[in-house]
Each structure stands twice: as structure tokens, then as C-alpha cells.
N, CA and C atoms of all chains as a GROMACS GRO file, in nm:
protein
  450
    1MET      N    1   6.070   1.690   7.148
    1MET     CA    2   5.950   1.609   7.127
    1MET      C    3   5.833   1.697   7.173
    2GLU      N    4   5.732   1.692   7.097
    2GLU     CA    5   5.618   1.779   7.131
    2GLU      C    6   5.568   1.742   7.271
    3GLU      N    7   5.531   1.845   7.341
    3GLU     CA    8   5.488   1.822   7.481
    3GLU      C    9   5.373   1.719   7.477
    4GLU      N   10   5.378   1.629   7.575
    4GLU     CA   11   5.279   1.520   7.576
    4GLU      C   12   5.139   1.582   7.591
    5LYS      N   13   5.060   1.573   7.484
    5LYS     CA   14   4.926   1.633   7.496
    5LYS      C   15   4.823   1.522   7.509
    6GLN      N   16   4.725   1.551   7.584
    6GLN     CA   17   4.619   1.450   7.604
    6GLN      C   18   4.516   1.473   7.494
    7TYR      N   19   4.504   1.378   7.403
    7TYR     CA   20   4.413   1.403   7.290
    7TYR      C   21   4.288   1.318   7.303
    8VAL      N   22   4.177   1.386   7.289
    8VAL     CA   23   4.053   1.310   7.268
    8VAL      C   24   4.030   1.324   7.118
    9SER      N   25   4.002   1.215   7.051
    9SER     CA   26   4.001   1.222   6.904
    9SER      C   27   3.913   1.338   6.859
   10GLY      N   28   3.965   1.420   6.772
   10GLY     CA   29   3.890   1.530   6.713
   10GLY      C   30   3.859   1.637   6.814
   11PHE      N   31   3.945   1.658   6.916
   11PHE     CA   32   3.911   1.756   7.020
   11PHE      C   33   4.039   1.826   7.062
   12GLU      N   34   4.046   1.958   7.049
   12GLU     CA   35   4.170   2.032   7.084
   12GLU      C   36   4.170   2.052   7.235
   13MET      N   37   4.237   1.961   7.306
   13MET     CA   38   4.229   1.964   7.452
   13MET      C   39   4.285   2.094   7.510
   14ASP      N   40   4.388   2.153   7.443
   14ASP     CA   41   4.451   2.269   7.509
   14ASP      C   42   4.363   2.393   7.504
   15ARG      N   43   4.256   2.390   7.422
   15ARG     CA   44   4.169   2.510   7.422
   15ARG      C   45   4.044   2.485   7.507
   16VAL      N   46   4.048   2.375   7.587
   16VAL     CA   47   3.924   2.341   7.660
   16VAL      C   48   3.940   2.382   7.807
   17ARG      N   49   3.840   2.452   7.865
   17ARG     CA   50   3.851   2.492   8.007
   17ARG      C   51   3.802   2.379   8.095
   18LEU      N   52   3.858   2.372   8.215
   18LEU     CA   53   3.809   2.270   8.308
   18LEU      C   54   3.667   2.308   8.348
   19ALA      N   55   3.588   2.210   8.384
   19ALA     CA   56   3.447   2.238   8.417
   19ALA      C   57   3.438   2.302   8.555
   20HIS      N   58   3.340   2.388   8.573
   20HIS     CA   59   3.307   2.439   8.707
   20HIS      C   60   3.170   2.385   8.740
   21ALA      N   61   3.165   2.291   8.833
   21ALA     CA   62   3.033   2.233   8.865
   21ALA      C   63   2.962   2.327   8.962
   22TYR      N   64   2.832   2.348   8.940
   22TYR     CA   65   2.756   2.429   9.035
   22TYR      C   66   2.630   2.352   9.069
   23ILE      N   67   2.609   2.327   9.197
   23ILE     CA   68   2.490   2.254   9.238
   23ILE      C   69   2.407   2.348   9.324
   24PRO      N   70   2.288   2.388   9.275
   24PRO     CA   71   2.206   2.480   9.355
   24PRO      C   72   2.174   2.420   9.490
   25TYR      N   73   2.167   2.504   9.593
   25TYR     CA   74   2.141   2.456   9.728
   25TYR      C   75   1.997   2.415   9.739
   26GLN      N   76   1.975   2.294   9.786
   26GLN     CA   77   1.837   2.242   9.792
   26GLN      C   78   1.759   2.314   9.902
   27GLN      N   79   1.639   2.361   9.867
   27GLN     CA   80   1.550   2.421   9.967
   27GLN      C   81   1.439   2.323   9.995
   28TYR      N   82   1.407   2.301  10.123
   28TYR     CA   83   1.297   2.210  10.154
   28TYR      C   84   1.165   2.283  10.132
   29THR      N   85   1.079   2.222  10.053
   29THR     CA   86   0.944   2.278  10.038
   29THR      C   87   0.842   2.173  10.081
   30ASP      N   88   0.854   2.055  10.021
   30ASP     CA   89   0.751   1.954  10.046
   30ASP      C   90   0.816   1.816  10.049
   31HIS      N   91   0.736   1.715  10.081
   31HIS     CA   92   0.792   1.580  10.078
   31HIS      C   93   0.684   1.480  10.040
   32TYR      N   94   0.728   1.369   9.982
   32TYR     CA   95   0.635   1.262   9.946
   32TYR      C   96   0.598   1.184  10.072
   33THR      N   97   0.495   1.104  10.061
   33THR     CA   98   0.465   1.010  10.170
   33THR      C   99   0.574   0.902  10.170
   34PRO      N  100   0.597   0.836  10.284
   34PRO     CA  101   0.698   0.730  10.285
   34PRO      C  102   0.674   0.625  10.175
   35ALA      N  103   0.548   0.591  10.153
   35ALA     CA  104   0.518   0.489  10.052
   35ALA      C  105   0.565   0.536   9.914
   36ARG      N  106   0.530   0.659   9.881
   36ARG     CA  107   0.568   0.710   9.750
   36ARG      C  108   0.719   0.733   9.742
   37ALA      N  109   0.778   0.776   9.854
   37ALA     CA  110   0.922   0.804   9.854
   37ALA      C  111   1.001   0.678   9.819
   38LEU      N  112   0.962   0.566   9.882
   38LEU     CA  113   1.036   0.442   9.856
   38LEU      C  114   1.020   0.402   9.711
   39LYS      N  115   0.901   0.421   9.658
   39LYS     CA  116   0.873   0.382   9.520
   39LYS      C  117   0.952   0.469   9.423
   40GLN      N  118   0.956   0.602   9.452
   40GLN     CA  119   1.017   0.696   9.358
   40GLN      C  120   1.166   0.714   9.381
   41GLY      N  121   1.215   0.663   9.493
   41GLY     CA  122   1.358   0.670   9.515
   41GLY      C  123   1.406   0.798   9.579
   42THR      N  124   1.309   0.887   9.617
   42THR     CA  125   1.349   1.007   9.690
   42THR      C  126   1.231   1.059   9.770
   43LEU      N  127   1.259   1.130   9.877
   43LEU     CA  128   1.153   1.187   9.959
   43LEU      C  129   1.114   1.324   9.906
   44TYR      N  130   1.202   1.382   9.819
   44TYR     CA  131   1.188   1.522   9.782
   44TYR      C  132   1.147   1.537   9.635
   45PRO      N  133   1.029   1.598   9.609
   45PRO     CA  134   0.981   1.611   9.472
   45PRO      C  135   1.084   1.676   9.379
   46GLU      N  136   1.160   1.772   9.433
   46GLU     CA  137   1.255   1.841   9.345
   46GLU      C  138   1.369   1.749   9.300
   47LEU      N  139   1.386   1.634   9.367
   47LEU     CA  140   1.493   1.542   9.328
   47LEU      C  141   1.440   1.425   9.245
   48TYR      N  142   1.312   1.422   9.222
   48TYR     CA  143   1.255   1.310   9.143
   48TYR      C  144   1.272   1.344   8.996
   49MET      N  145   1.372   1.282   8.930
   49MET     CA  146   1.395   1.310   8.789
   49MET      C  147   1.431   1.182   8.716
   50PRO      N  148   1.332   1.095   8.694
   50PRO     CA  149   1.364   0.967   8.631
   50PRO      C  150   1.411   0.991   8.487
   51TYR      N  151   1.499   0.903   8.440
   51TYR     CA  152   1.546   0.917   8.302
   51TYR      C  153   1.427   0.894   8.208
   52GLN      N  154   1.415   0.983   8.111
   52GLN     CA  155   1.305   0.965   8.015
   52GLN      C  156   1.362   0.898   7.890
   53PRO      N  157   1.289   0.801   7.830
   53PRO     CA  158   1.338   0.744   7.703
   53PRO      C  159   1.333   0.852   7.595
   54GLY      N  160   1.442   0.871   7.526
   54GLY     CA  161   1.442   0.974   7.423
   54GLY      C  162   1.494   0.918   7.293
   55PRO      N  163   1.492   1.003   7.186
   55PRO     CA  164   1.537   0.952   7.056
   55PRO      C  165   1.678   0.895   7.065
   56ARG      N  166   1.765   0.956   7.148
   56ARG     CA  167   1.904   0.902   7.156
   56ARG      C  168   1.916   0.814   7.280
   57GLY      N  169   1.808   0.744   7.317
   57GLY     CA  170   1.815   0.658   7.436
   57GLY      C  171   1.779   0.741   7.558
   58TYR      N  172   1.820   0.696   7.674
   58TYR     CA  173   1.779   0.761   7.799
   58TYR      C  174   1.869   0.881   7.829
   59TYR      N  175   1.812   0.991   7.868
   59TYR     CA  176   1.897   1.105   7.914
   59TYR      C  177   1.826   1.183   8.023
   60MET      N  178   0.253  -1.175  12.410
   60MET     CA  179   0.150  -1.257  12.349
   60MET      C  180   0.220  -1.382  12.295
   61ASP      N  181   0.160  -1.496  12.326
   61ASP     CA  182   0.231  -1.615  12.282
   61ASP      C  183   0.210  -1.637  12.133
   62ARG      N  184   0.316  -1.663  12.067
   62ARG     CA  185   0.297  -1.687  11.923
   62ARG      C  186   0.325  -1.835  11.899
   63ASN      N  187   0.221  -1.911  11.860
   63ASN     CA  188   0.252  -2.053  11.835
   63ASN      C  189   0.320  -2.063  11.699
   64ARG      N  190   0.449  -2.045  11.706
   64ARG     CA  191   0.525  -2.026  11.584
   64ARG      C  192   0.568  -2.160  11.524
   65ARG      N  193   0.511  -2.191  11.411
   65ARG     CA  194   0.568  -2.308  11.339
   65ARG      C  195   0.695  -2.256  11.273
   66PRO      N  196   0.795  -2.342  11.259
   66PRO     CA  197   0.917  -2.293  11.192
   66PRO      C  198   0.879  -2.234  11.055
   67GLY      N  199   0.939  -2.122  11.022
   67GLY     CA  200   0.917  -2.063  10.890
   67GLY      C  201   0.774  -2.016  10.873
   68SER      N  202   0.711  -1.976  10.987
   68SER     CA  203   0.571  -1.932  10.971
   68SER      C  204   0.571  -1.803  10.890
   69PRO      N  205   0.460  -1.770  10.828
   69PRO     CA  206   0.461  -1.656  10.736
   69PRO      C  207   0.497  -1.527  10.808
   70VAL      N  208   0.558  -1.436  10.735
   70VAL     CA  209   0.587  -1.303  10.791
   70VAL      C  210   0.473  -1.212  10.751
   71ASN      N  211   0.468  -1.094  10.811
   71ASN     CA  212   0.363  -1.000  10.773
   71ASN      C  213   0.421  -0.904  10.671
   72VAL      N  214   0.398  -0.932  10.544
   72VAL     CA  215   0.464  -0.856  10.437
   72VAL      C  216   0.420  -0.710  10.439
   73GLU      N  217   0.291  -0.690  10.468
   73GLU     CA  218   0.242  -0.552  10.468
   73GLU      C  219   0.317  -0.467  10.570
   74MET      N  220   0.331  -0.522  10.692
   74MET     CA  221   0.400  -0.446  10.796
   74MET      C  222   0.546  -0.426  10.759
   75LEU      N  223   0.608  -0.529  10.701
   75LEU     CA  224   0.749  -0.517  10.663
   75LEU      C  225   0.766  -0.409  10.557
   76ARG      N  226   0.669  -0.404  10.465
   76ARG     CA  227   0.678  -0.302  10.360
   76ARG      C  228   0.671  -0.163  10.423
   77GLU      N  229   0.578  -0.146  10.516
   77GLU     CA  230   0.564  -0.014  10.579
   77GLU      C  231   0.691   0.022  10.658
   78ILE      N  232   0.749  -0.081  10.722
   78ILE     CA  233   0.873  -0.058  10.796
   78ILE      C  234   0.982  -0.010  10.701
   79MET      N  235   0.991  -0.071  10.582
   79MET     CA  236   1.092  -0.030  10.484
   79MET      C  237   1.066   0.112  10.439
   80GLN      N  238   0.939   0.146  10.417
   80GLN     CA  239   0.904   0.280  10.369
   80GLN      C  240   0.945   0.384  10.473
   81LEU      N  241   0.913   0.356  10.598
   81LEU     CA  242   0.946   0.452  10.704
   81LEU      C  243   1.097   0.464  10.721
   82ASN      N  244   1.166   0.352  10.710
   82ASN     CA  245   1.311   0.354  10.724
   82ASN      C  246   1.373   0.437  10.612
   83PHE      N  247   1.324   0.415  10.490
   83PHE     CA  248   1.378   0.489  10.375
   83PHE      C  249   1.354   0.639  10.394
   84ALA      N  250   1.230   0.674  10.430
   84ALA     CA  251   1.196   0.816  10.446
   84ALA      C  252   1.281   0.879  10.556
   85MET      N  253   1.302   0.804  10.665
   85MET     CA  254   1.379   0.858  10.776
   85MET      C  255   1.523   0.884  10.733
   86ILE      N  256   1.581   0.792  10.658
   86ILE     CA  257   1.720   0.808  10.612
   86ILE      C  258   1.730   0.927  10.517
   87GLU      N  259   1.626   0.946  10.435
   87GLU     CA  260   1.626   1.062  10.344
   87GLU      C  261   1.632   1.193  10.424
   88THR      N  262   1.564   1.197  10.538
   88THR     CA  263   1.570   1.321  10.618
   88THR      C  264   1.710   1.335  10.680
   89VAL      N  265   1.771   1.224  10.716
   89VAL     CA  266   1.906   1.230  10.774
   89VAL      C  267   2.003   1.289  10.672
   90LEU      N  268   1.994   1.240  10.548
   90LEU     CA  269   2.086   1.288  10.444
   90LEU      C  270   2.068   1.438  10.422
   91PHE      N  271   1.942   1.485  10.426
   91PHE     CA  272   1.916   1.628  10.405
   91PHE      C  273   1.969   1.707  10.524
   92LEU      N  274   1.943   1.657  10.645
   92LEU     CA  275   1.985   1.730  10.765
   92LEU      C  276   2.137   1.740  10.777
   93ASN      N  277   2.207   1.642  10.721
   93ASN     CA  278   2.354   1.649  10.727
   93ASN      C  279   2.406   1.777  10.661
   94THR      N  280   2.332   1.823  10.560
   94THR     CA  281   2.377   1.945  10.492
   94THR      C  282   2.290   2.065  10.529
   95HIS      N  283   2.181   2.040  10.599
   95HIS     CA  284   2.093   2.150  10.639
   95HIS      C  285   2.055   2.134  10.786
   96PRO      N  286   2.157   2.140  10.876
   96PRO     CA  287   2.129   2.108  11.017
   96PRO      C  288   2.032   2.203  11.086
   97THR      N  289   2.011   2.321  11.026
   97THR     CA  290   1.924   2.418  11.096
   97THR      C  291   1.783   2.417  11.038
   98CYS      N  292   1.752   2.316  10.956
   98CYS     CA  293   1.619   2.314  10.894
   98CYS      C  294   1.521   2.244  10.988
   99ARG      N  295   1.448   2.321  11.063
   99ARG     CA  296   1.360   2.260  11.166
   99ARG      C  297   1.249   2.174  11.106
  100PRO      N  298   1.181   2.218  11.000
  100PRO     CA  299   1.075   2.133  10.946
  100PRO      C  300   1.122   1.991  10.913
  101VAL      N  301   1.240   1.979  10.854
  101VAL     CA  302   1.288   1.844  10.818
  101VAL      C  303   1.332   1.771  10.944
  102LEU      N  304   1.380   1.846  11.045
  102LEU     CA  305   1.416   1.780  11.171
  102LEU      C  306   1.291   1.719  11.236
  103ASP      N  307   1.182   1.798  11.232
  103ASP     CA  308   1.057   1.745  11.289
  103ASP      C  309   1.012   1.622  11.211
  104LEU      N  310   1.030   1.629  11.079
  104LEU     CA  311   0.993   1.516  10.993
  104LEU      C  312   1.075   1.392  11.031
  105HIS      N  313   1.205   1.418  11.053
  105HIS     CA  314   1.293   1.305  11.090
  105HIS      C  315   1.242   1.237  11.217
  106ASN      N  316   1.211   1.321  11.317
  106ASN     CA  317   1.169   1.262  11.445
  106ASN      C  318   1.037   1.187  11.431
  107GLU      N  319   0.948   1.238  11.343
  107GLU     CA  320   0.821   1.169  11.321
  107GLU      C  321   0.845   1.034  11.255
  108PHE      N  322   0.921   1.032  11.147
  108PHE     CA  323   0.947   0.905  11.076
  108PHE      C  324   1.021   0.808  11.166
  109ALA      N  325   1.119   0.858  11.242
  109ALA     CA  326   1.197   0.769  11.329
  109ALA      C  327   1.105   0.708  11.434
  110SER      N  328   1.016   0.790  11.489
  110SER     CA  329   0.927   0.740  11.594
  110SER      C  330   0.831   0.636  11.538
  111ARG      N  331   0.774   0.665  11.421
  111ARG     CA  332   0.680   0.569  11.362
  111ARG      C  333   0.753   0.440  11.328
  112PHE      N  334   0.876   0.454  11.279
  112PHE     CA  335   0.957   0.336  11.244
  112PHE      C  336   0.983   0.252  11.369
  113ASN      N  337   1.032   0.314  11.476
  113ASN     CA  338   1.066   0.238  11.597
  113ASN      C  339   0.945   0.169  11.655
  114LYS      N  340   0.830   0.238  11.655
  114LYS     CA  341   0.709   0.178  11.713
  114LYS      C  342   0.666   0.057  11.631
  115LEU      N  343   0.670   0.073  11.499
  115LEU     CA  344   0.623  -0.035  11.413
  115LEU      C  345   0.715  -0.158  11.423
  116VAL      N  346   0.847  -0.131  11.431
  116VAL     CA  347   0.942  -0.242  11.444
  116VAL      C  348   0.916  -0.315  11.576
  117GLU      N  349   0.893  -0.238  11.680
  117GLU     CA  350   0.868  -0.299  11.811
  117GLU      C  351   0.743  -0.387  11.804
  118ARG      N  352   0.636  -0.331  11.745
  118ARG     CA  353   0.510  -0.406  11.737
  118ARG      C  354   0.530  -0.531  11.653
  119TYR      N  355   0.604  -0.516  11.543
  119TYR     CA  356   0.623  -0.630  11.454
  119TYR      C  357   0.696  -0.743  11.528
  120GLN      N  358   0.803  -0.702  11.598
  120GLN     CA  359   0.886  -0.803  11.663
  120GLN      C  360   0.811  -0.873  11.776
  121GLU      N  361   0.723  -0.802  11.841
  121GLU     CA  362   0.646  -0.867  11.948
  121GLU      C  363   0.557  -0.976  11.889
  122ARG      N  364   0.504  -0.948  11.768
  122ARG     CA  365   0.408  -1.043  11.712
  122ARG      C  366   0.473  -1.148  11.624
  123TYR      N  367   0.580  -1.108  11.551
  123TYR     CA  368   0.631  -1.201  11.449
  123TYR      C  369   0.775  -1.242  11.476
  124GLY      N  370   0.831  -1.194  11.583
  124GLY     CA  371   0.969  -1.235  11.612
  124GLY      C  372   1.068  -1.132  11.563
  125PRO      N  373   1.195  -1.153  11.593
  125PRO     CA  374   1.297  -1.054  11.566
  125PRO      C  375   1.310  -1.016  11.418
  126ILE      N  376   1.324  -0.885  11.397
  126ILE     CA  377   1.372  -0.836  11.267
  126ILE      C  378   1.523  -0.819  11.284
  127TYR      N  379   1.559  -0.763  11.400
  127TYR     CA  380   1.700  -0.744  11.430
  127TYR      C  381   1.741  -0.845  11.537
  128ALA      N  382   1.860  -0.897  11.525
  128ALA     CA  383   1.906  -0.996  11.623
  128ALA      C  384   1.914  -0.933  11.763
  129SER      N  385   1.911  -0.800  11.767
  129SER     CA  386   1.924  -0.733  11.897
  129SER      C  387   1.791  -0.728  11.972
  130TYR      N  388   1.687  -0.790  11.916
  130TYR     CA  389   1.558  -0.789  11.983
  130TYR      C  390   1.572  -0.864  12.115
  131GLU      N  391   1.526  -0.798  12.224
  131GLU     CA  392   1.558  -0.854  12.356
  131GLU      C  393   1.454  -0.950  12.410
  132ASN      N  394   1.346  -0.971  12.337
  132ASN     CA  395   1.245  -1.062  12.390
  132ASN      C  396   1.227  -1.184  12.300
  133ALA      N  397   1.334  -1.232  12.247
  133ALA     CA  398   1.324  -1.347  12.156
  133ALA      C  399   1.263  -1.466  12.232
  134GLU      N  400   1.173  -1.534  12.165
  134GLU     CA  401   1.103  -1.644  12.234
  134GLU      C  402   1.176  -1.776  12.216
  135TYR      N  403   1.145  -1.865  12.307
  135TYR     CA  404   1.202  -1.999  12.300
  135TYR      C  405   1.116  -2.083  12.207
  136PRO      N  406   1.164  -2.170  12.121
  136PRO     CA  407   1.307  -2.178  12.090
  136PRO      C  408   1.348  -2.064  11.997
  137TRP      N  409   1.477  -2.046  11.980
  137TRP     CA  410   1.531  -1.941  11.894
  137TRP      C  411   1.486  -1.972  11.751
  138MET      N  412   1.412  -1.872  11.691
  138MET     CA  413   1.351  -1.899  11.560
  138MET      C  414   1.428  -1.834  11.445
  139TRP      N  415   1.529  -1.755  11.481
  139TRP     CA  416   1.595  -1.667  11.384
  139TRP      C  417   1.629  -1.741  11.255
  140ILE      N  418   1.684  -1.865  11.271
  140ILE     CA  419   1.735  -1.937  11.154
  140ILE      C  420   1.620  -1.997  11.075
  141GLU      N  421   1.502  -2.004  11.138
  141GLU     CA  422   1.387  -2.064  11.068
  141GLU      C  423   1.317  -1.961  10.980
  142GLU      N  424   1.339  -1.833  11.014
  142GLU     CA  425   1.266  -1.729  10.941
  142GLU      C  426   1.312  -1.725  10.796
  143PRO      N  427   1.223  -1.682  10.705
  143PRO     CA  428   1.270  -1.669  10.566
  143PRO      C  429   1.377  -1.560  10.559
  144TRP      N  430   1.475  -1.579  10.474
  144TRP     CA  431   1.577  -1.475  10.455
  144TRP      C  432   1.510  -1.357  10.384
  145PRO      N  433   1.561  -1.236  10.407
  145PRO     CA  434   1.497  -1.117  10.348
  145PRO      C  435   1.471  -1.130  10.199
  146TRP      N  436   1.566  -1.195  10.127
  146TRP     CA  437   1.547  -1.204   9.983
  146TRP      C  438   1.446  -1.310   9.944
  147GLU      N  439   1.402  -1.386  10.044
  147GLU     CA  440   1.304  -1.490  10.012
  147GLU      C  441   1.161  -1.436  10.027
  148ILE      N  442   1.152  -1.315  10.083
  148ILE     CA  443   1.018  -1.260  10.107
  148ILE      C  444   0.970  -1.194   9.980
  149LYS      N  445   0.854  -1.232   9.936
  149LYS     CA  446   0.799  -1.174   9.811
  149LYS      C  447   0.716  -1.052   9.850
  150TYR      N  448   0.761  -0.934   9.808
  150TYR     CA  449   0.683  -0.814   9.843
  150TYR      C  450   0.584  -0.780   9.731
   0.00000   0.00000   0.00000
């Protein structure tokens, strides 16, 4: 019996490499005021990345 | 200072908002410091936010009653149950 392969429709799983996640190390440069931080959801400008509405929805 | 507290007397929303802002900012510095323990600027920031937060909470509780049940100067009678629940406060 063919070896149990994990198929994602239309995707050759055996030729796909596992992902290597890389997260750059955050450097502190500046910070928002507490008022703005609470509103924006982060104290650090480099982490403020709200989803933008795009043609294919939010990304 | 004596507070002639009617049950469910209004809270100070402005002060509560500032307390939330300072608390949020302080926690953000904690999260950063957990991975960057040698970053002095953020450590100084943490101590500043923590200090401002503690002072404001203390001042608030003296005037408006406990935010935390651990407040040691709760006035007679116990008002805790009369206060609006956090989700009832309109910010």
C-alpha cells in the first residue's frame, strides 16, 4: 500500500520543506505614551502593525 | 479624607483610564525586559511607569475607595459590593 502521504489538495507534500521561522531581535529605540500605547495595543512603534483592509480582505 | 459615599457613587473615569494606561505600559516593559534583561533604558521606563501607576492607584483609592480588595484603608461601611462592576463603567 502506498506509504501514507499527507495530501493537501493540489499540493505535492513530499517536495515541500518545513518552514524555518526567523524573528528579528527587537531593538528598543522609542516608545509611545501610555495613552497612545493602550489605544494602539503596543508600547513599541516597531510593533504597531494594524491589519490594513486590502483587495483580498485584511492582511 | 472623609468621603461621604452614597452607595454606588460615581467613580472617577478619567483617573481609572490613566491607571489602565499606566498599567498597560508597565506590563509592556515587563514583557520586553523578560527577553532583554540588560536593556537599561527600558528598565528605567518600567520603574517610571510602575511608580506612576502605584502612586495614582494609591491616590485613587484614598479618594474613591478600593480598586483592589487588598486596599488597607477601606472605610466603614464596606462599599466594595456597592461599587459599579468594572464592566459597568463607561469609559
